[in-house]
C-alpha angles and dihedrals in degrees: 000000000000124000095258091054091044092052090053091048093048093050093054095041087059088062129346115235109292095002095121092049103044114021122080102164100269098124119215092008088057094053091049091052092046089053093048091053094043094056091043091055096038104029091162093070098084093047089050097044096041091204097189093052093071100058107141092008129118108253129181119193113200109206106014096187111179092348106245096128090040089055092050091054091046091051089049090059101252121159090242138204123172134188139179137175090227121080087204094059094048088050092054093048093049092051091046091054095043092054090045095046092239131138133220135148103249123192139175102231143146117252086216093062107027110197093224134101122254116278097016106134139054091204133024110193126186125167115196098337117096096066088063093060112097090230106036090167091062091046090053089050090052090052088055094046097054093044119098117236104278091021124135135240114201107186134163116204127167124274117230101212095057133135089241091056093049093047090052092048090054091051100040103029113021099037088047093052093249100120093156093065109118125230088241089058091047093052092046094050108030110026113080117294123020114275096022110167136205128197141208117235091254091051089050091053090053090045089057097034094120087068117089094220126031127178119185129191133172126207136190111248137203085262093056090044096043090228100135140028110296123247125287095283104049127074135138151105096278091053091047091052092046091055088058096046100036110120098225097173090053094046091053091049098045105030109030090142097054099081126135096228120079113188115204124193110187128175122205 
């Protein structure tokens, strides 16, 4: 494992995504509460994932995190495999499944070198993960490889031209008198794990160009709308005040295309 990948793994091993906000050591009750908050803040996930559609189908989730989406696939009856680079995430998901009486094959693995044969899965699902991999292009190539012909990839990656990105640029570039700092540099240094990337729609189309059909949609998130606590790295008085003053109705009306989440549905 190279240093860049080790830095990503170490970041998420310190706290899985959302762990600091939602888990208080109450076991199954904690995980239920985390799922409730997740789908309240990100209500577009179930429509995108189409959990019920995959009953009896072979599904791989890359980056299980705390396991909420993985649980929904399992409850829908998918033939389920999950993986994550982080041992902490796999531990959480195993505990979640044990306490819920569910089953999945869970593995610590690298998205850039998936330990599965060609043409294994009907669906590869990954929500907010592949943009953290140092070689996202290789990870997408692996997604294509392990899908069966006609199989579907449902992947969320970050959208470069987002309000979250612009707000981070103002805070960490403009207000620090570094106006020539690129958005790519801002995402890499200040949004979640080191080296995080974000893509334009055209860049995403190129990333998934091996697929025969690609549909892309962007959506405003609770981060863009400042309607929740920020991610693990961002706190402070200015952000607290901004959440109160942020004109969410105007943002929704004028900038609906400037959301952080870019949802890619691609058919092999």
